[in-house]
BABA-530208 format. One record per atom (N, C-alpha, C, O): atom name; x, y, z. Coordinates in steps of 0.001 Angstrom, whole numbers. Atoms other than C-alpha are relative to their C-alpha. Last residue first. Layout:
N
TORVEX | CA | X | Y | Z
...
This chain:
137
TORVEX | N | 756 | -105 | -1220
TORVEX | CA | 109543 | 124654 | 199850
TORVEX | C | 685 | 754 | 1145
TORVEX | O | 110 | 892 | 2225
TORVEX | N | 962 | -1219 | 172
TORVEX | CA | 111116 | 125606 | 196467
TORVEX | C | -811 | 12 | 1287
TORVEX | O | -1475 | 1019 | 1534
TORVEX | N | -716 | -1329 | 15
TORVEX | CA | 114148 | 123306 | 196985
TORVEX | C | -1062 | 1054 | 172
TORVEX | O | -785 | 1961 | 956
TORVEX | N | -436 | -97 | -1420
TORVEX | CA | 111881 | 120283 | 197671
TORVEX | C | 926 | 1112 | 283
TORVEX | O | 1082 | 1465 | 1452
TORVEX | N | 1139 | -72 | -851
TORVEX | CA | 110165 | 120805 | 194369
TORVEX | C | 475 | 329 | 1379
TORVEX | O | 150 | 1361 | 1966
TORVEX | N | 502 | -1359 | 423
TORVEX | CA | 113411 | 121255 | 192356
TORVEX | C | -1246 | 270 | 906
TORVEX | O | -1326 | 1402 | 1385
TORVEX | N | -1203 | -850 | -549
TORVEX | CA | 114893 | 118000 | 193877
TORVEX | C | -523 | 1504 | -214
TORVEX | O | -371 | 2258 | 747
TORVEX | N | 178 | 214 | -1403
TORVEX | CA | 111521 | 116042 | 193018
TORVEX | C | 895 | 1026 | 756
TORVEX | O | 453 | 1701 | 1686
TORVEX | N | 1187 | -693 | -227
TORVEX | CA | 111538 | 117522 | 189416
TORVEX | C | -165 | -142 | 1612
TORVEX | O | -596 | 816 | 2253
TORVEX | N | -134 | -1303 | 177
TORVEX | CA | 115099 | 116567 | 189141
TORVEX | C | -1037 | 705 | 256
TORVEX | O | -840 | 1832 | 710
TORVEX | N | -1042 | -294 | -1136
TORVEX | CA | 114622 | 112955 | 190431
TORVEX | C | 213 | 1578 | -143
TORVEX | O | 250 | 2141 | 950
TORVEX | N | 872 | 223 | -1520
TORVEX | CA | 111474 | 112486 | 188203
TORVEX | C | 758 | 804 | 1033
TORVEX | O | 332 | 1766 | 1673
TORVEX | N | 944 | -1199 | -64
TORVEX | CA | 113665 | 113612 | 185143
TORVEX | C | -883 | 222 | 1269
TORVEX | O | -1084 | 1288 | 1852
TORVEX | N | -971 | -1447 | -440
TORVEX | CA | 116532 | 111337 | 186173
TORVEX | C | -962 | 1092 | -96
TORVEX | O | -899 | 2013 | 719
TORVEX | N | -191 | -83 | -1341
TORVEX | CA | 113765 | 108374 | 186464
TORVEX | C | 923 | 1368 | 325
TORVEX | O | 821 | 2084 | 1321
TORVEX | N | -1315 | -347 | 272
TORVEX | CA | 112131 | 108594 | 183204
TORVEX | C | 563 | 616 | 1372
TORVEX | O | 252 | 1713 | 1835
TORVEX | N | -789 | -506 | -1171
TORVEX | CA | 108942 | 107097 | 183572
TORVEX | C | 1322 | 115 | -370
TORVEX | O | 1889 | -809 | -951
TORVEX | N | -1484 | 592 | 37
TORVEX | CA | 106413 | 106707 | 180643
TORVEX | C | 856 | 658 | 1263
TORVEX | O | 636 | 1800 | 1668
TORVEX | N | -1185 | -956 | 537
TORVEX | CA | 102933 | 107600 | 181794
TORVEX | C | 1196 | -785 | 3
TORVEX | O | 1471 | -1682 | 799
TORVEX | N | -314 | 272 | 1455
TORVEX | CA | 100146 | 104805 | 182237
TORVEX | C | 1055 | 866 | -667
TORVEX | O | 1376 | 672 | -1839
TORVEX | N | 637 | -782 | 792
TORVEX | CA | 98850 | 106215 | 185509
TORVEX | C | 171 | -261 | -1600
TORVEX | O | -453 | 363 | -2458
TORVEX | N | 1482 | 272 | -260
TORVEX | CA | 100024 | 103447 | 187465
TORVEX | C | -977 | 842 | -942
TORVEX | O | -2034 | 392 | -1385
TORVEX | N | 143 | 1112 | 502
TORVEX | CA | 103423 | 104096 | 186028
TORVEX | C | -1335 | -513 | 121
TORVEX | O | -1857 | -1075 | -841
TORVEX | N | -82 | -370 | 1473
TORVEX | CA | 103475 | 107689 | 186910
TORVEX | C | -277 | -1463 | -763
TORVEX | O | -924 | -1416 | -1809
TORVEX | N | 1277 | -1071 | 584
TORVEX | CA | 102243 | 107124 | 190375
TORVEX | C | -4 | 152 | -1458
TORVEX | O | -1056 | 229 | -2093
TORVEX | N | 1159 | 830 | 166
TORVEX | CA | 104890 | 104398 | 190850
TORVEX | C | -1267 | 636 | -473
TORVEX | O | -2038 | 167 | -1310
TORVEX | N | -69 | 1053 | 1207
TORVEX | CA | 107585 | 106503 | 189592
TORVEX | C | -1052 | -929 | 196
TORVEX | O | -1539 | -1437 | -814
TORVEX | N | 296 | -822 | 1160
TORVEX | CA | 106581 | 109399 | 191985
TORVEX | C | -61 | -975 | -1119
TORVEX | O | -994 | -956 | -1923
TORVEX | N | 1347 | -480 | 160
TORVEX | CA | 106393 | 107063 | 194921
TORVEX | C | -480 | 577 | -1276
TORVEX | O | -1549 | 280 | -1809
TORVEX | N | 835 | 1290 | 369
TORVEX | CA | 109776 | 105296 | 194244
TORVEX | C | -1505 | 490 | -46
TORVEX | O | -2192 | 79 | -981
TORVEX | N | -192 | 395 | 1450
TORVEX | CA | 111275 | 108823 | 193946
TORVEX | C | -821 | -1434 | -410
TORVEX | O | -1418 | -1667 | -1461
TORVEX | N | 790 | -798 | 926
TORVEX | CA | 109773 | 109931 | 197169
TORVEX | C | 4 | -303 | -1514
TORVEX | O | -943 | -199 | -2293
TORVEX | N | 1232 | 204 | -179
TORVEX | CA | 111331 | 106826 | 198861
TORVEX | C | -946 | 1018 | -891
TORVEX | O | -1794 | 548 | -1649
TORVEX | N | 758 | -1192 | 658
TORVEX | CA | 114733 | 107540 | 197571
TORVEX | C | -1609 | -242 | 102
TORVEX | O | -2253 | -136 | -941
TORVEX | N | -22 | -1133 | -971
TORVEX | CA | 116209 | 105265 | 200264
TORVEX | C | -426 | 1244 | -480
TORVEX | O | -546 | 2265 | 198
TORVEX | N | 1326 | -229 | -1185
TORVEX | CA | 114710 | 102363 | 198447
TORVEX | C | 62 | 1309 | 769
TORVEX | O | -918 | 1881 | 1245
TORVEX | N | -379 | 67 | -1374
TORVEX | CA | 117301 | 102925 | 195651
TORVEX | C | -1009 | 80 | 755
TORVEX | O | -1746 | 1057 | 623
TORVEX | N | 82 | -1102 | -850
TORVEX | CA | 115587 | 102597 | 192414
TORVEX | C | 478 | -425 | 1195
TORVEX | O | 133 | -1519 | 1640
TORVEX | N | -967 | -81 | -1259
TORVEX | CA | 115945 | 100031 | 189566
TORVEX | C | -39 | 1310 | 668
TORVEX | O | 154 | 2302 | -35
TORVEX | N | -411 | -1435 | -404
TORVEX | CA | 112987 | 99914 | 187021
TORVEX | C | 800 | -288 | 1252
TORVEX | O | 250 | -837 | 2206
TORVEX | N | -749 | 270 | -1124
TORVEX | CA | 111925 | 96847 | 184958
TORVEX | C | 804 | 1298 | 283
TORVEX | O | 1456 | 1917 | -557
TORVEX | N | 1106 | 0 | -1144
TORVEX | CA | 108949 | 97213 | 182342
TORVEX | C | 930 | -226 | 1309
TORVEX | O | 283 | -583 | 2293
TORVEX | N | 773 | -1283 | -21
TORVEX | CA | 111176 | 98532 | 179394
TORVEX | C | -868 | -103 | 1204
TORVEX | O | -1358 | 932 | 1655
TORVEX | N | -728 | -894 | -969
TORVEX | CA | 113576 | 95460 | 180232
TORVEX | C | -682 | 1316 | 13
TORVEX | O | -337 | 2057 | 933
TORVEX | N | -534 | -1158 | 906
TORVEX | CA | 111193 | 93154 | 178910
TORVEX | C | 466 | 1038 | 847
TORVEX | O | -121 | 1488 | 1831
TORVEX | N | 1146 | -826 | 223
TORVEX | CA | 111061 | 89994 | 181530
TORVEX | C | 409 | 1487 | -985
TORVEX | O | 1544 | 1953 | -884
TORVEX | N | 171 | 65 | 1245
TORVEX | CA | 113553 | 87313 | 182008
TORVEX | C | -1079 | 766 | -499
TORVEX | O | -1806 | 167 | -1291
TORVEX | N | 1228 | 695 | 677
TORVEX | CA | 114179 | 88417 | 185413
TORVEX | C | 92 | 163 | -1387
TORVEX | O | 566 | 1174 | -1905
TORVEX | N | 838 | -1046 | 881
TORVEX | CA | 117829 | 89502 | 186214
TORVEX | C | -1327 | -1042 | -426
TORVEX | O | -1230 | -2168 | -913
TORVEX | N | 428 | 124 | 1342
TORVEX | CA | 119279 | 87219 | 188939
TORVEX | C | -820 | 1018 | -778
TORVEX | O | -1730 | 1598 | -186
TORVEX | N | 1190 | 599 | 231
TORVEX | CA | 120792 | 88557 | 192087
TORVEX | C | -533 | 123 | -1515
TORVEX | O | -480 | 1115 | -2242
TORVEX | N | 501 | 947 | -950
TORVEX | CA | 124228 | 89162 | 193036
TORVEX | C | -1099 | -608 | -191
TORVEX | O | -1129 | -1800 | 113
TORVEX | N | -638 | 1146 | 131
TORVEX | CA | 125345 | 90630 | 189870
TORVEX | C | -371 | -1083 | 931
TORVEX | O | -449 | -2273 | 624
TORVEX | N | 610 | 591 | 1209
TORVEX | CA | 122804 | 93420 | 189898
TORVEX | C | 661 | -1477 | -297
TORVEX | O | 12 | -2357 | -862
TORVEX | N | 1293 | 721 | -289
TORVEX | CA | 123612 | 93877 | 193560
TORVEX | C | -527 | -454 | -1205
TORVEX | O | -1308 | -1404 | -1158
TORVEX | N | 190 | 1272 | -927
TORVEX | CA | 127199 | 94272 | 192878
TORVEX | C | -1252 | -558 | 451
TORVEX | O | -1348 | -1721 | 845
TORVEX | N | -316 | 1198 | 638
TORVEX | CA | 126804 | 96383 | 189760
TORVEX | C | -79 | -1368 | 1037
TORVEX | O | -570 | -2477 | 827
TORVEX | N | -1345 | 173 | 812
TORVEX | CA | 124895 | 98930 | 191255
TORVEX | C | 448 | -1214 | -373
TORVEX | O | -296 | -2183 | -227
TORVEX | N | 17 | 409 | 1457
TORVEX | CA | 121709 | 99835 | 193365
TORVEX | C | 1478 | 90 | -531
TORVEX | O | 2214 | 997 | -144
TORVEX | N | -1166 | -709 | 666
TORVEX | CA | 122044 | 99856 | 197152
TORVEX | C | -442 | -630 | -1616
TORVEX | O | -777 | -1774 | -1922
TORVEX | N | -544 | -889 | -692
TORVEX | CA | 119020 | 99010 | 199412
TORVEX | C | 1248 | 884 | -533
TORVEX | O | 1588 | 1983 | -96
TORVEX | N | -892 | 615 | -1003
TORVEX | CA | 117150 | 97360 | 196784
TORVEX | C | 612 | 1209 | 748
TORVEX | O | 497 | 2375 | 372
TORVEX | N | -500 | -1183 | -1072
TORVEX | CA | 114101 | 98958 | 195354
TORVEX | C | 968 | -602 | 867
TORVEX | O | 662 | -759 | 2049
TORVEX | N | -881 | 644 | -975
TORVEX | CA | 113401 | 96883 | 192185
TORVEX | C | 485 | 966 | 902
TORVEX | O | 1194 | 1875 | 470
TORVEX | N | -1084 | -938 | -577
TORVEX | CA | 110330 | 98106 | 190401
TORVEX | C | 739 | -818 | 960
TORVEX | O | 210 | -1585 | 1764
TORVEX | N | -652 | 465 | -1089
TORVEX | CA | 108468 | 95640 | 188194
TORVEX | C | 998 | 804 | 407
TORVEX | O | 2034 | 899 | -250
TORVEX | N | -1147 | -495 | -389
TORVEX | CA | 105840 | 96930 | 185659
TORVEX | C | 594 | -605 | 1471
TORVEX | O | -133 | -818 | 2442
TORVEX | N | -129 | -436 | -1475
TORVEX | CA | 103212 | 94409 | 184804
TORVEX | C | 1243 | 701 | 223
TORVEX | O | 2230 | -35 | 183
TORVEX | N | 627 | -1426 | -66
TORVEX | CA | 102906 | 93910 | 181081
TORVEX | C | 129 | 610 | 1267
TORVEX | O | 191 | 1839 | 1270
TORVEX | N | -743 | -802 | 965
TORVEX | CA | 104843 | 90712 | 180981
TORVEX | C | -227 | 1428 | -109
TORVEX | O | 703 | 2202 | -341
TORVEX | N | -1056 | -940 | -741
TORVEX | CA | 103324 | 89334 | 184092
TORVEX | C | 691 | 814 | -924
TORVEX | O | 1237 | 1818 | -468
TORVEX | N | 659 | -1250 | -283
TORVEX | CA | 100214 | 88041 | 181948
TORVEX | C | 910 | 876 | 1024
TORVEX | O | 523 | 1978 | 1412
TORVEX | N | 125 | -843 | 705
TORVEX | CA | 102291 | 85300 | 180444
TORVEX | C | -529 | 1521 | 201
TORVEX | O | -176 | 2498 | -459
TORVEX | N | 1324 | -369 | 236
TORVEX | CA | 102912 | 83430 | 183546
TORVEX | C | 63 | 1190 | -1058
TORVEX | O | 594 | 2248 | -719
TORVEX | N | 767 | 884 | 369
TORVEX | CA | 106261 | 81514 | 183492
TORVEX | C | -1627 | 378 | -231
TORVEX | O | -2378 | -384 | -840
TORVEX | N | -218 | 525 | 1354
TORVEX | CA | 108557 | 84356 | 183769
TORVEX | C | -977 | -953 | -646
TORVEX | O | -1257 | -802 | -1835
TORVEX | N | 400 | -930 | 868
TORVEX | CA | 106820 | 85800 | 186805
TORVEX | C | 423 | -76 | -1605
TORVEX | O | -142 | 511 | -2528
TORVEX | N | 1540 | 173 | 99
TORVEX | CA | 106887 | 82489 | 188627
TORVEX | C | -343 | 1182 | -1006
TORVEX | O | -1231 | 997 | -1838
TORVEX | N | 513 | 1215 | 668
TORVEX | CA | 110554 | 81794 | 187908
TORVEX | C | -1398 | 278 | -216
TORVEX | O | -1914 | -7 | -1296
TORVEX | N | -306 | -302 | 1447
TORVEX | CA | 111209 | 85550 | 188931
TORVEX | C | -565 | -1143 | -762
TORVEX | O | -1348 | -936 | -1689
TORVEX | N | 858 | -747 | 290
TORVEX | CA | 109567 | 84698 | 192366
TORVEX | C | 167 | 483 | -1477
TORVEX | O | -835 | 790 | -2122
TORVEX | N | 1435 | 588 | 173
TORVEX | CA | 111365 | 81489 | 192802
TORVEX | C | -885 | 970 | -508
TORVEX | O | -1695 | 549 | -1334
TORVEX | N | -346 | 705 | 1078
TORVEX | CA | 114809 | 83169 | 192191
TORVEX | C | -1416 | -473 | -205
TORVEX | O | -1977 | -272 | -1282
TORVEX | N | -159 | -842 | 1185
TORVEX | CA | 113799 | 86166 | 194504
TORVEX | C | -25 | -801 | -1073
TORVEX | O | -642 | -349 | -2038
TORVEX | N | 1392 | -431 | 527
TORVEX | CA | 112733 | 83503 | 197174
TORVEX | C | 39 | 964 | -1088
TORVEX | O | -994 | 930 | -1756
TORVEX | N | 708 | 1070 | 433
TORVEX | CA | 116211 | 81942 | 197047
TORVEX | C | -1522 | 371 | -184
TORVEX | O | -2135 | -89 | -1147
TORVEX | N | -365 | 653 | 1417
TORVEX | CA | 117998 | 85209 | 196982
TORVEX | C | -712 | -1250 | -354
TORVEX | O | -973 | -1397 | -1547
TORVEX | N | -940 | 1040 | 12
TORVEX | CA | 116150 | 86866 | 200033
TORVEX | C | 290 | -768 | -1311
TORVEX | O | -653 | -1133 | -2012
TORVEX | N | 608 | 1347 | 420
TORVEX | CA | 113029 | 88875 | 199916
TORVEX | C | 893 | -1238 | 353
TORVEX | O | 445 | -2303 | 777
TORVEX | N | 1076 | 241 | -901
TORVEX | CA | 114494 | 91810 | 202202
TORVEX | C | -685 | -1459 | -436
TORVEX | O | -1000 | -2316 | 389
TORVEX | N | -795 | 413 | -1402
TORVEX | CA | 117702 | 91868 | 200238
TORVEX | C | -1072 | -491 | 905
TORVEX | O | -905 | -1560 | 1492
TORVEX | N | -596 | 1194 | -8
TORVEX | CA | 115536 | 91809 | 196909
TORVEX | C | 930 | -481 | 1336
TORVEX | O | 1116 | -1659 | 1642
TORVEX | N | -1250 | -187 | -445
TORVEX | CA | 113356 | 94701 | 197725
TORVEX | C | 522 | -1235 | 163
TORVEX | O | 133 | -1946 | 1091
TORVEX | N | -770 | 1015 | -714
TORVEX | CA | 110436 | 94286 | 195322
TORVEX | C | 1269 | 563 | 554
TORVEX | O | 1961 | 1292 | -156
TORVEX | N | -1022 | -661 | -772
TORVEX | CA | 107623 | 96559 | 193985
TORVEX | C | 754 | -878 | 911
TORVEX | O | 200 | -1263 | 1940
TORVEX | N | -949 | 904 | -1019
TORVEX | CA | 105273 | 94943 | 191638
TORVEX | C | 1252 | 955 | 386
TORVEX | O | 1971 | 1555 | -413
TORVEX | N | -1360 | -5 | -140
TORVEX | CA | 102697 | 97325 | 189785
TORVEX | C | 590 | -1059 | 1038
TORVEX | O | -76 | -1394 | 2018
TORVEX | N | -406 | -1038 | 1064
TORVEX | CA | 99307 | 97262 | 188412
TORVEX | C | 1275 | 216 | 5
TORVEX | O | 1823 | 553 | -1044
TORVEX | N | -672 | -1252 | -528
TORVEX | CA | 98721 | 93848 | 190330
TORVEX | C | 177 | 929 | -1165
TORVEX | O | 311 | 488 | -2307
TORVEX | N | 747 | -963 | 158
TORVEX | CA | 96231 | 91411 | 189326
TORVEX | C | 502 | 1375 | 330
TORVEX | O | -156 | 2410 | 434
TORVEX | N | 585 | -317 | 1214
TORVEX | CA | 98507 | 88691 | 188546
TORVEX | C | -917 | 1007 | -167
TORVEX | O | -1230 | 1280 | -1326
TORVEX | N | -1007 | -831 | 1005
TORVEX | CA | 100565 | 89201 | 191674
TORVEX | C | -656 | 191 | -1314
TORVEX | O | -479 | 1264 | -1891
TORVEX | N | 738 | -1150 | 494
TORVEX | CA | 97630 | 87824 | 193914
TORVEX | C | 789 | 802 | -985
TORVEX | O | 227 | 1746 | -1539
TORVEX | N | 1401 | -407 | 35
TORVEX | CA | 99694 | 85664 | 196253
TORVEX | C | -450 | 1210 | -701
TORVEX | O | -91 | 2324 | -320
TORVEX | N | 610 | 189 | 1301
TORVEX | CA | 103174 | 84492 | 195069
TORVEX | C | -1569 | 222 | 144
TORVEX | O | -2293 | -132 | -787
TORVEX | N | -7 | -1258 | 841
TORVEX | CA | 105581 | 85893 | 197666
TORVEX | C | -856 | -278 | -1320
TORVEX | O | -627 | 381 | -2334
TORVEX | N | -900 | -107 | 1160
TORVEX | CA | 106662 | 82559 | 199212
TORVEX | C | -39 | 1108 | -1005
TORVEX | O | 734 | 1173 | -1961
TORVEX | N | -610 | 920 | 462
TORVEX | CA | 106809 | 84262 | 201791
TORVEX | C | -930 | -1301 | -247
TORVEX | O | -1521 | -1789 | 716
TORVEX | N | -1126 | 642 | -648
TORVEX | CA | 104539 | 86837 | 202773
TORVEX | C | 596 | -1019 | -824
TORVEX | O | 24 | -1273 | -1884
TORVEX | N | -7 | 1520 | -279
TORVEX | CA | 102698 | 89357 | 200852
TORVEX | C | 766 | -433 | 810
TORVEX | O | 1611 | 337 | 1267
TORVEX | N | -1609 | 355 | -517
TORVEX | CA | 102485 | 93153 | 201270
TORVEX | C | -27 | -1406 | 175
TORVEX | O | -310 | -1786 | 1311
TORVEX | N | 1 | 1450 | -583
TORVEX | CA | 99340 | 94243 | 199399
TORVEX | C | 1422 | -283 | 78
TORVEX | O | 2279 | -142 | -794
TORVEX | N | -1131 | 975 | -451
TORVEX | CA | 98798 | 97937 | 198982
TORVEX | C | -137 | -1317 | 402
TORVEX | O | -925 | -1574 | 1312
TORVEX | N | 228 | 1023 | -895
TORVEX | CA | 95791 | 99617 | 197090
TORVEX | C | 1464 | -665 | 258
TORVEX | O | 2120 | -1103 | -687
TORVEX | N | 1020 | 1312 | 374
TORVEX | CA | 96928 | 102581 | 195490
TORVEX | C | -201 | -729 | 1152
TORVEX | O | 144 | -416 | 2291
TORVEX | N | 49 | 191 | 1431
TORVEX | CA | 98743 | 106071 | 195451
TORVEX | C | -948 | -1216 | -264
TORVEX | O | -1809 | -1153 | -1142
TORVEX | N | 847 | -656 | 547
TORVEX | CA | 98141 | 107207 | 199216
TORVEX | C | -79 | -362 | -1521
TORVEX | O | -1136 | 46 | -2003
TORVEX | N | 1496 | 147 | -601
TORVEX | CA | 99721 | 104207 | 200719
TORVEX | C | -945 | 831 | -521
TORVEX | O | -2064 | 338 | -657
TORVEX | N | 810 | 662 | 1085
TORVEX | CA | 102842 | 104463 | 198444
TORVEX | C | -1472 | -26 | 572
TORVEX | O | -2422 | 46 | -208
TORVEX | N | -32 | -545 | 1301
TORVEX | CA | 104956 | 107027 | 200504
TORVEX | C | -1157 | -664 | -935
TORVEX | O | -1878 | 82 | -1598
TORVEX | N | 720 | -1010 | -133
TORVEX | CA | 104082 | 105281 | 203733
TORVEX | C | -226 | 882 | -987
TORVEX | O | -1337 | 1404 | -1075
TORVEX | N | 1421 | 413 | -202
TORVEX | CA | 105187 | 101874 | 202504
TORVEX | C | -785 | 1334 | 256
TORVEX | O | -1854 | 1440 | -347
TORVEX | N | 440 | 262 | 1268
TORVEX | CA | 108442 | 103548 | 201052
TORVEX | C | -1606 | -469 | 323
TORVEX | O | -2514 | -12 | -372
TORVEX | N | 158 | -1261 | 747
TORVEX | CA | 109069 | 105197 | 204465
TORVEX | C | -560 | -292 | -1357
TORVEX | O | -1402 | 498 | -1784
TORVEX | N | 1234 | -535 | -311
TORVEX | CA | 108238 | 101899 | 206348
TORVEX | C | -105 | 1183 | -836
TORVEX | O | -1217 | 1438 | -1299
TORVEX | N | -315 | -1354 | -42
TORVEX | CA | 110921 | 99854 | 204394
TORVEX | C | -1261 | 819 | 444
TORVEX | O | -2177 | 839 | -378
TORVEX | N | 222 | -285 | -1481
TORVEX | CA | 110186 | 96153 | 205133
TORVEX | C | 216 | 1589 | 375
TORVEX | O | 196 | 2026 | 1526
TORVEX | N | -985 | -870 | -502
TORVEX | CA | 109697 | 95408 | 201349
TORVEX | C | -349 | 274 | 1587
TORVEX | O | -1502 | 293 | 2019
TORVEX | N | -826 | 938 | -697
TORVEX | CA | 107661 | 93338 | 199061
TORVEX | C | 1191 | 768 | 584
TORVEX | O | 2212 | 948 | -80
TORVEX | N | -1296 | -608 | -376
TORVEX | CA | 105021 | 95654 | 197524
TORVEX | C | 684 | -1121 | 1111
TORVEX | O | 60 | -1587 | 2064
TORVEX | N | -740 | 1032 | -721
TORVEX | CA | 102287 | 94555 | 195366
TORVEX | C | 1360 | 563 | 445
TORVEX | O | 2220 | 1001 | -318
TORVEX | N | -1593 | -61 | 15
TORVEX | CA | 100629 | 97587 | 194134
TORVEX | C | 281 | -1019 | 1039
TORVEX | O | -56 | -918 | 2219
TORVEX | N | -876 | 919 | -1108
TORVEX | CA | 97010 | 96991 | 193365
TORVEX | C | 1403 | 147 | -144
TORVEX | O | 1937 | -128 | -1219
TORVEX | N | -1136 | 967 | 274
TORVEX | CA | 95470 | 99952 | 191309
TORVEX | C | 496 | -861 | 1235
TORVEX | O | 686 | -375 | 2350
TORVEX | N | 389 | 1275 | -264
TORVEX | CA | 92274 | 101672 | 192517
TORVEX | C | 1032 | -1196 | -240
TORVEX | O | 870 | -2345 | 170
TORVEX | N | 383 | 857 | 1313
TORVEX | CA | 94052 | 104740 | 192318
TORVEX | C | -458 | -1291 | 563
TORVEX | O | 58 | -1792 | 1562
TORVEX | N | -541 | 1196 | -53
TORVEX | CA | 94105 | 107358 | 195265
TORVEX | C | -627 | -984 | -1136
TORVEX | O | -1813 | -990 | -1467
């Protein structure tokens, strides 16, 4: 287990279960502003958070320069143009923003582990590795 702090804003129990062995989890409550500066990774379910709280959260991330290098993983219940257009995009470097469907909890955990280790994350490659691992079991 890593010492890294993972901020998780989601009500998905499987994602929580998968992330628990990877790092220290913090699951803040609205308005979701507690302790984010010290995070190694921020994982957010925008539907759980709500549009108004998401907009405030984005404004806070954009206003603080120390958030620029913290990876942001968006784990909505559906990933696609509908969700991307419904919620505003944070004004952060795009190479630090990852979109993953939260129903793929093992992929969320594998991506989180790679990001916390400082490794590049290629979601398609990770998904293929997870598929081949589960097929060999």
